[in-house]
C-alpha positions in Angstrom: 0.2 0.1 0.0 1.0 3.4 -1.0 -0.1 6.9 0.2 0.4 10.6 -1.3 0.6 13.1 1.3 -0.3 16.7 -0.4 2.0 19.4 0.2 -0.5 22.0 -0.3 -3.3 20.7 1.7 -1.6 19.6 4.8 -2.0 22.2 7.4 -0.3 20.4 10.5 -3.1 19.1 12.5 -1.0 16.1 13.1 -3.8 13.5 13.6 -2.4 11.2 10.9 0.7 10.6 13.2 -1.6 10.2 16.3 -3.4 7.3 14.7 -0.6 5.8 12.7 3.0 6.9 14.3 5.0 4.2 12.4 3.7 5.4 9.0 3.2 9.1 9.1 6.3 11.5 10.7 5.7 15.0 11.7 8.1 17.8 11.2 9.6 18.6 14.5 9.8 22.4 13.5 6.4 23.4 12.6 4.2 20.1 13.1 3.3 19.3 9.3 3.7 15.9 7.8 7.5 15.4 7.4 6.7 13.5 4.1 4.4 16.1 2.7 4.4 16.4 -1.2 5.5 12.8 -1.4 4.2 9.3 -1.9 5.2 6.9 1.0 5.2 3.2 1.1 3.1 2.2 4.0 5.2 -0.6 6.3 3.9 -4.1 6.0 1.1 -4.7 9.0 0.4 -1.0 9.4 -2.2 -0.7 6.6 -5.1 -0.3 8.7 -3.5 2.4 10.8 -2.4 4.1 7.9 -6.1 4.2 6.6 -7.2 5.3 10.3 -4.4 8.3 10.0 -5.7 9.0 6.7 -9.4 9.3 7.5 -8.5 11.4 10.4 -6.9 14.3 8.4 -9.4 17.3 8.2 -8.2 18.8 5.1 -8.2 15.1 3.5 -4.4 15.5 2.6 -3.9 12.2 2.4 -5.1 9.6 -0.3 -4.1 5.8 -1.1 -2.3 5.5 -4.2 -2.2 1.7 -4.7 
């Protein structure tokens, strides 16, 4: 499974990392998703958490790409 984090829509709420800390990393400076603007591969076994983190994003900045 791969997810795309939209660099423009991410506003730094950090809810994705709350639900999936092994998937989504936050920038320590401003709290935005550290991988915004990229597509990342979800570690095996973390798909459910990644989906929960995606759904928790109020800006819908995370989408599943495969």
